[in-house]
C-alpha positions as CSV (number, residue, x, y, z in Angstrom):
1,M,107.6,-26.8,137.5
2,A,106.5,-25.9,133.9
3,K,104.6,-22.8,135.2
4,K,107.6,-21.6,137.2
5,M,110.0,-21.7,134.3
6,T,107.0,-19.7,132.1
7,S,106.7,-17.2,135.2
8,A,110.5,-16.6,134.8
9,F,110.4,-15.8,131.8
10,A,107.9,-13.7,131.9
11,A,109.3,-11.5,134.6
12,A,112.5,-11.5,132.6
13,A,110.8,-10.7,129.6
14,G,109.3,-7.6,131.2
15,L,112.4,-6.2,132.6
16,V,114.2,-6.4,129.3
17,V,111.5,-4.4,128.3
18,V,111.7,-1.9,130.9
19,L,115.4,-1.8,130.4
20,L,114.5,-0.8,126.5
21,L,112.3,1.5,127.7
22,V,115.0,3.5,130.1
23,A,117.7,2.9,127.3
24,S,116.0,4.1,124.7
25,P,115.8,7.8,125.2
26,L,119.1,7.6,127.2
27,F,120.6,6.0,123.9
28,L,118.8,8.5,121.6
29,W,119.8,11.7,123.6
30,F,124.0,10.5,124.0
31,C,124.5,8.2,120.5
32,C,122.1,10.1,118.1
33,R,122.1,13.4,118.9
34,I,123.9,16.2,116.9
35,E,123.8,19.7,118.7
36,P,126.3,22.5,116.6
37,R,126.4,25.7,118.6
38,N,126.6,29.1,117.8
39,G,129.4,29.3,115.0
40,E,129.7,26.3,114.9
41,V,128.5,23.5,111.4
42,A,127.8,19.7,111.8
43,V,130.0,17.7,109.1
44,L,128.1,14.6,108.6
45,I,130.3,11.0,107.2
46,R,128.7,8.4,106.3
47,K,129.6,5.1,107.7
48,T,127.1,2.3,105.1
49,G,126.2,2.8,101.4
50,L,128.1,2.8,98.1
51,E,131.8,3.1,97.3
52,L,133.0,6.4,96.2
53,P,134.0,6.6,92.8
54,E,138.0,6.4,92.2
55,G,139.8,9.7,92.8
56,E,136.6,11.5,94.7
57,I,136.9,12.7,98.4
58,I,133.5,14.0,98.8
59,A,130.4,11.7,98.0
60,P,128.2,12.6,95.5
61,D,124.7,12.3,97.2
62,A,123.9,10.1,100.5
63,R,123.7,7.3,99.0
64,Y,127.6,6.9,99.1
65,K,129.9,6.6,102.0
66,G,132.4,9.1,103.0
67,I,132.1,13.0,103.6
68,Q,128.6,14.5,102.3
69,L,128.4,18.2,101.0
70,E,125.8,19.6,102.9
71,V,126.5,20.5,106.3
72,L,124.1,20.7,109.5
73,G,124.2,24.4,110.6
74,E,123.1,25.5,114.7
75,G,120.1,23.2,115.9
76,R,119.2,20.1,117.0
77,Y,119.4,17.1,114.5
78,F,119.6,13.4,115.1
79,R,121.1,10.7,113.2
80,N,121.4,7.0,113.6
81,P,125.1,6.2,114.8
82,Y,125.3,2.9,112.9
83,T,125.0,4.5,109.3
84,W,126.5,8.0,110.1
85,T,129.1,9.9,112.0
86,W,129.9,13.7,112.7
87,E,132.1,16.1,113.1
88,I,131.9,19.7,114.9
89,V,133.5,22.2,113.0
90,K,133.7,25.9,113.6
91,I,131.9,28.2,110.6
92,T,133.9,30.3,107.8
93,D,133.7,33.9,109.1
94,I,134.9,36.5,107.0
95,P,135.4,39.6,109.1
96,A,134.3,43.0,107.8
97,G,137.1,44.9,105.3
98,K,138.1,41.4,103.9
99,F,136.4,39.0,101.3
100,G,136.8,35.1,100.7
101,V,138.0,33.5,97.7
102,L,136.8,29.8,97.5
103,V,139.0,27.0,96.3
104,R,136.7,23.7,95.7
105,K,138.5,20.9,96.5
106,F,136.7,17.9,94.7
107,G,135.2,17.6,91.2
108,K,137.0,17.2,87.6
109,D,140.6,17.8,87.1
110,L,141.2,21.5,85.5
111,P,141.2,21.4,81.8
112,E,145.2,22.0,80.5
113,G,146.0,25.7,80.6
114,E,142.8,26.4,83.3
115,I,143.4,28.1,86.5
116,I,139.8,28.8,87.3
117,A,137.0,26.6,87.8
118,P,135.3,26.2,84.5
119,G,131.7,25.1,86.4
120,P,130.4,23.9,89.3
121,E,131.7,20.1,88.4
122,Y,135.6,21.2,88.1
123,K,137.9,21.2,91.2
124,G,139.9,24.7,92.0
125,I,139.4,28.8,92.2
126,V,136.0,29.6,92.1
127,R,135.4,32.6,90.4
128,E,133.0,34.2,92.5
129,V,133.7,35.5,95.4
130,L,132.4,35.1,99.4
131,G,132.0,38.6,100.9
132,T,131.6,39.5,105.1
133,G,129.9,37.4,107.0
134,K,129.7,33.7,108.5
135,H,129.5,31.3,105.6
136,R,128.3,27.5,106.3
137,L,131.0,25.7,104.4
138,N,132.2,22.2,104.6
139,P,136.1,22.5,105.2
140,Y,136.6,19.3,103.8
141,A,135.1,20.2,100.6
142,Y,136.3,23.7,100.2
143,E,139.4,25.9,101.4
144,V,139.0,29.8,101.8
145,K,141.6,32.1,101.2
146,I,141.2,35.6,102.6
147,F,141.8,39.2,101.3
148,D,141.4,42.3,102.2
149,D,138.9,44.5,99.9
150,L,140.3,47.0,97.5
151,K,140.1,50.0,98.5
152,I,140.6,53.0,95.6
153,R,140.6,56.6,97.3
154,P,139.4,60.0,95.7
155,G,141.8,61.1,92.7
156,H,142.9,57.0,92.0
157,I,141.7,54.5,89.7
158,G,142.4,51.2,89.3
159,I,144.3,49.2,86.1
160,V,143.1,45.8,85.7
161,T,145.2,43.0,84.1
162,S,143.4,39.9,83.3
163,L,145.2,36.9,84.6
164,C,143.2,34.3,82.8
165,G,141.2,33.5,79.6
166,G,142.7,33.4,76.0
167,D,145.9,34.6,74.8
168,L,146.6,37.8,72.9
169,F,147.4,36.6,69.7
170,S,145.4,33.1,70.0
171,G,141.9,32.2,68.7
172,I,140.2,35.6,67.1
173,A,143.0,38.3,66.7
174,N,142.9,41.2,68.9
175,D,141.0,44.4,67.8
176,F,144.0,46.7,66.9
177,S,141.9,49.6,66.3
178,N,141.5,49.4,69.8
179,H,144.2,51.4,71.5
180,H,146.7,50.0,68.8
181,G,145.8,46.5,70.0
182,F,147.1,46.2,73.6
183,L,144.4,46.4,75.5
184,V,142.2,43.1,75.6
185,A,138.5,42.7,75.4
186,S,137.2,40.5,78.5
187,G,137.9,37.0,78.3
188,R,141.3,37.6,77.2
189,K,144.7,37.9,79.4
190,G,146.0,41.5,79.4
191,V,145.4,44.9,80.0
192,L,141.7,45.7,79.9
193,S,140.5,49.0,78.6
194,E,137.9,49.7,81.7
195,V,139.4,50.9,84.9
196,L,138.1,50.7,88.3
197,K,136.9,54.0,89.8
198,E,136.8,55.0,93.1
199,G,135.4,53.0,95.8
200,T,135.7,49.5,97.7
201,H,135.8,46.6,95.1
202,R,136.1,42.5,95.8
203,I,138.3,41.3,92.8
204,N,138.9,38.2,92.9
205,P,143.4,37.9,93.0
206,F,143.4,34.7,90.5
207,L,141.9,36.3,88.3
208,Y,142.7,40.0,87.9
209,S,145.7,41.9,89.4
210,V,144.6,45.6,89.8
211,A,147.0,48.2,89.9
212,I,146.0,52.1,91.5
213,V,147.2,54.6,89.7
214,N,147.5,58.4,90.5
215,T,145.1,60.4,88.4
216,Q,145.8,63.6,90.6
217,S,148.1,66.8,89.7
218,Q,151.7,65.6,89.8
219,R,154.3,68.2,89.6
220,H,157.7,67.9,88.9
221,E,160.5,70.4,89.5
222,F,164.0,70.2,87.5
223,S,166.4,71.7,89.3
224,G,169.5,71.7,90.4
225,N,171.0,68.1,89.3
226,D,167.9,67.7,87.2
227,A,168.1,71.0,85.4
228,I,167.5,71.3,81.6
229,S,170.7,72.3,80.2
230,F,172.0,72.9,76.3
231,F,174.3,75.4,74.1
232,T,172.9,78.5,72.4
233,V,173.7,79.1,68.9
234,D,176.6,81.5,70.1
235,G,178.2,78.4,71.8
236,F,177.2,79.5,75.4
237,Q,176.2,76.6,78.0
238,V,172.4,77.6,79.5
239,S,170.6,75.7,82.5
240,L,166.9,76.1,82.9
241,E,165.0,75.4,86.0
242,G,161.7,75.4,86.2
243,T,158.1,73.2,87.8
244,V,155.8,70.7,85.3
245,E,152.3,69.8,86.6
246,F,150.6,67.1,85.0
247,N,147.9,64.6,85.5
248,I,147.1,61.6,83.8
249,D,143.9,61.1,81.7
250,P,141.6,58.4,83.3
251,A,140.3,57.2,80.0
252,Q,143.7,56.7,78.8
253,A,145.0,55.3,82.0
254,S,145.0,51.8,81.0
255,R,146.9,52.4,77.8
256,L,149.5,54.9,79.0
257,A,150.2,52.5,81.8
258,N,150.6,49.1,80.0
259,E,152.8,51.2,77.2
260,V,154.7,53.4,79.6
261,G,154.3,52.4,83.2
262,T,154.2,53.8,86.8
263,L,154.4,57.6,87.2
264,E,157.9,57.9,87.2
265,D,158.5,55.7,84.0
266,I,156.1,58.2,82.6
267,L,158.5,61.3,83.5
268,K,161.6,59.6,82.7
269,K,160.1,58.0,79.3
270,L,157.5,61.0,78.3
271,I,157.9,64.1,79.7
272,L,161.7,64.4,80.6
273,P,162.8,63.4,76.9
274,N,160.4,66.2,75.6
275,V,161.6,68.8,77.8
276,H,164.7,68.2,76.9
277,G,164.7,68.0,73.5
278,F,162.6,70.7,73.0
279,A,165.2,72.7,74.9
280,R,168.3,71.7,72.7
281,L,166.3,72.0,69.6
282,E,164.9,75.8,70.2
283,G,167.4,76.7,72.6
284,S,170.1,76.2,70.1
285,K,168.5,79.1,67.6
286,K,168.8,81.8,69.9
287,T,171.9,83.5,71.6
288,A,172.9,83.9,75.2
289,T,171.8,87.2,75.6
290,E,168.2,86.9,74.9
291,F,167.7,84.4,77.4
292,I,168.5,86.9,79.9
293,V,167.0,90.4,78.7
294,G,164.1,90.2,76.9
295,E,161.2,88.9,76.2
296,S,162.4,85.6,75.0
297,R,162.0,83.6,78.2
298,Q,158.2,84.2,78.3
299,I,158.2,83.6,74.9
300,F,160.3,79.8,75.6
301,Q,158.1,79.0,77.8
302,E,155.0,79.3,75.9
303,Q,156.4,77.7,73.5
304,L,157.7,74.8,75.3
305,D,154.4,74.5,77.1
306,S,152.1,73.9,73.6
307,Y,155.1,71.6,72.5
308,L,154.6,69.3,75.6
309,K,150.6,69.6,75.6
310,Q,150.8,68.4,71.9
311,N,153.1,65.7,72.6
312,C,151.7,64.1,75.8
313,S,148.4,64.7,75.4
314,R,148.4,61.9,72.7
315,W,149.5,59.4,75.2
316,G,146.7,60.7,77.6
317,V,148.8,62.7,79.7
318,S,147.5,66.3,80.3
319,I,150.2,69.1,80.8
320,N,148.5,71.7,83.3
321,S,151.2,74.2,83.6
322,V,155.2,74.9,82.3
323,L,156.7,77.4,84.3
324,I,160.4,78.5,83.9
325,R,161.6,79.6,87.2
326,D,165.0,80.8,86.7
327,I,167.9,80.9,83.6
328,I,171.5,80.5,84.5
329,P,173.7,82.2,81.8
330,P,177.3,81.7,81.7
331,Q,179.5,83.5,84.0
332,E,181.4,84.8,81.2
333,I,178.3,87.1,80.1
334,A,176.2,87.1,82.9
335,E,178.3,90.3,84.8
336,I,178.4,92.2,81.6
337,I,174.9,92.1,80.8
338,R,173.8,92.4,84.1
339,N,175.9,96.2,84.7
340,R,174.2,96.7,81.2
341,E,170.7,95.5,82.7
342,L,171.3,97.8,85.6
343,A,172.6,100.7,83.8
344,Q,169.2,100.8,81.5
345,Q,167.2,99.6,84.5
346,E,168.5,103.1,86.3
347,A,167.7,105.1,82.7
348,K,164.3,103.4,82.7
349,K,163.6,105.0,86.5
350,F,164.9,108.7,85.7
351,R,162.7,108.5,82.9
352,Q,160.2,107.2,84.8
353,Q,160.3,109.9,87.3
354,I,160.5,112.7,84.7
355,E,157.4,111.1,83.5
356,Q,155.8,110.9,87.0
357,A,157.0,114.7,87.5
358,K,155.1,115.4,84.7
359,S,152.2,113.5,85.7
360,D,152.0,115.1,88.7
361,A,152.4,118.8,87.2
362,E,149.3,117.9,84.8
363,L,147.6,116.3,87.8
364,K,148.0,119.8,89.9
365,R,146.7,121.9,87.0
366,Q,144.1,119.3,86.2
367,E,143.0,119.9,90.1
368,M,143.4,123.4,89.7
369,L,140.6,123.3,86.7
370,A,138.4,121.1,88.5
371,I,138.4,123.6,91.7
372,Q,137.6,126.4,89.1
373,N,135.2,125.0,87.2
374,R,133.4,123.7,90.7
375,S,133.5,127.3,91.8
376,K,131.9,128.0,88.2
377,V,129.4,125.3,88.8
378,E,128.5,126.6,92.4
379,A,128.1,130.2,91.5
380,E,125.8,129.2,88.4
381,T,123.9,126.5,90.6
382,A,123.5,129.7,93.1
383,R,121.7,132.2,90.2
384,L,119.6,129.6,89.1
385,T,118.2,128.6,92.7
386,A,117.6,131.7,93.4
387,E,116.1,132.7,89.9
388,I,114.0,129.7,90.9
389,A,113.3,130.5,94.0
390,A,112.0,134.1,93.0
391,R,110.1,132.5,90.3
392,Q,108.4,130.2,93.1
393,E,107.5,132.7,95.3
394,Q,106.2,135.3,92.5
395,L,103.8,132.2,91.6
396,E,102.9,131.7,94.4
397,R,101.5,135.2,95.5
398,T,99.9,135.5,92.2
399,I,98.6,132.0,93.4
400,A,97.9,133.5,96.4
401,A,96.3,136.8,95.0
402,R,94.1,134.9,92.6
403,T,92.8,132.7,96.0
404,E,91.4,135.8,97.5
405,L,89.7,137.4,94.9
406,E,87.7,134.5,93.8
407,V,87.2,134.3,97.6
408,A,86.0,138.0,97.8
409,E,83.5,137.2,94.4
410,T,82.4,134.3,96.0
411,A,81.6,135.6,99.0
412,Y,80.0,139.0,96.8
413,R,77.7,136.4,95.1
414,T,76.5,135.0,98.2
415,T,75.6,138.0,99.6
416,Q,73.8,139.2,96.7
417,A,72.1,135.9,96.4
418,E,70.9,136.0,100.3
419,T,70.0,139.9,99.8
420,E,67.8,138.9,96.8
421,A,66.0,136.0,99.1
422,A,65.6,138.0,101.8
423,L,64.1,140.5,99.4
424,K,62.2,137.9,97.9
425,L,61.3,136.3,101.5
426,A,60.1,140.2,102.7
427,E,58.0,140.6,99.5
428,A,56.2,137.1,99.9
429,E,55.6,138.5,103.7
430,R,54.0,141.8,102.3
431,Q,51.9,139.7,100.1
432,V,50.6,137.5,102.2
433,I,50.1,140.2,105.0
434,A,48.0,142.2,102.6
435,E,46.0,139.3,101.4
436,R,45.7,138.2,105.2
437,N,43.9,142.0,105.3
438,R,42.1,141.7,102.4
439,S,40.6,138.7,103.8
440,E,40.0,139.8,107.0
441,A,38.6,143.3,105.3
442,D,36.2,141.4,103.2
443,V,35.1,139.4,106.2
444,L,34.6,142.1,108.2
445,R,32.7,144.0,105.3
446,R,30.2,141.3,104.8
447,N,29.5,140.7,108.8
448,V,28.7,144.9,108.9
449,A,26.9,144.3,105.6
450,A,25.1,141.4,107.6
451,Y,24.4,143.3,110.5
452,G,22.8,146.2,108.7
453,S,25.5,149.0,109.5
454,G,28.6,149.7,111.6
455,S,27.5,150.2,115.0
456,A,25.3,147.3,115.1
457,F,28.0,145.2,114.4
458,V,30.4,146.6,117.1
459,R,27.6,145.7,119.5
460,A,26.9,142.3,118.4
461,R,30.9,141.8,119.0
462,L,30.2,143.5,122.2
463,Y,27.4,141.2,123.4
464,E,29.4,138.4,122.0
465,K,32.6,139.5,124.3
466,I,30.8,140.3,127.6
467,A,27.8,138.0,127.5
468,P,29.1,135.0,129.4
469,G,29.9,137.4,132.8
470,L,26.3,138.7,132.4
471,T,24.5,135.6,133.1
472,A,24.8,135.7,136.6
473,I,25.4,138.8,137.2
474,M,22.3,140.0,135.0
475,T,20.0,137.4,136.9
476,N,17.1,138.0,139.9
477,S,16.4,135.8,142.7
478,D,13.0,134.3,140.9
479,G,14.4,133.1,137.9
480,G,13.1,136.3,136.3
481,G,14.7,138.7,133.9
482,T,14.9,142.4,134.6
483,P,16.2,144.6,131.7
484,N,19.7,145.9,132.6
485,F,21.8,148.9,130.8
486,G,18.8,148.7,128.2
487,L,19.4,144.3,127.6
488,P,16.4,142.5,128.6
489,L,17.1,138.9,129.7
490,Q,15.2,136.4,130.2
491,S,14.9,133.1,132.5
492,G,16.8,129.8,130.9
493,H,18.4,131.7,128.2
494,T,21.7,131.2,127.8
495,A,24.8,133.5,126.4
496,E,23.9,131.7,123.1
497,S,20.7,132.0,122.7
498,V,21.2,135.9,123.6
499,K,24.1,136.1,121.1
500,H,22.0,134.3,118.0
501,G,19.2,136.7,119.5
502,G,21.5,139.9,119.0
503,A,22.5,138.4,115.9
504,A,19.1,137.9,114.6
505,Q,18.2,141.6,115.7
């Protein structure tokens, strides 16, 4: 019986072990697995551990129960479901062209009067902003407020107003030499002297307020109901219509925006009051007639331009141009002055016609003089050309004659040299021939002397010439020789022996 119970217990234990081996992977996969997908994060919540401090909503570290600050990104993780629970939430995604302001929900309360968290241990608005992209943030710990990027176009600037920091008159006094004290340094509330240039900026709107100001050239026309009216010294009312062009100096834009206001405020508070004031003061010094005829209009316009530039430049407004387009005089004197002006214009036109006729006559006279002078110049030019051509031809002929003379002289000298050379050559040949004749005569004389007489020498020369042919002719058949022509020949004698024998004789 005991053996049966032991076997049953062992079988049961083995079955439990098998079940545990099969159930453990299933438990681990289905109960312990945390798998945030793309674009998701997992917020961990601890079930066990130390109790949270009073007023806290985020666990200071992993020892405390409650929501943990750190989140798990995309991937696969395993946690003990007895100790942990979790929540899958969407990741914080800030699209292009926008930025995020982070609001911390946990930490110490802000000091009194503060709206920005001084450090990471305080709750509230965080100073730094989040750029475009995906951020793994705990939604129970942070709130993200999305704002559009601040885009400043070319020709514009941004006036920055600090919304937090020390008050203007609290703590250390402001530097009143800095634009009369209306602009503040960094760390104080108020308008900052630095401006934002053109481009894209990400400014925390809880820290700074930005007003975009146009620094391009602006045009304002004062006409119709906005025309400038004033009384002249003789009591007539005159109206002026014109245009003023101006722009804001970027270096002084902060002070101008703070003390004066927008572009409309600049016109109403700064430019137009100066125009009206100048027109009333200076216009009351002139008569109505001066504004209709003469150069008073141009002088008045130049004075107004100089006055506006002087008064507006101190505020950072650059006056580019002032143009008085029309002056509207009183009707009581306008027609009279207009008729007189027309008469003066007619008289001026007639004077101009007379001057034009005189100018035409003078021009005609000058043209005739020019034609006459041109004819003289052409005749003189032709004469000079002929003289130069004649001189050139004479010079060419002289040079040709000299050249021919030099050629003839050279030919003569060459012929003379050739003649002298031929004579010398003939003389040399004569001397050679004479010398050769003397030599031959001397040889002949010595030969004649050797032979004793001239006839002996002649006979020997004769024998020398005919001896070779006589050897065969004069020899008999038995080899003996018989005398022929008085010349005894012996057998075996050669012509050379006859030659020498004759010579010896």
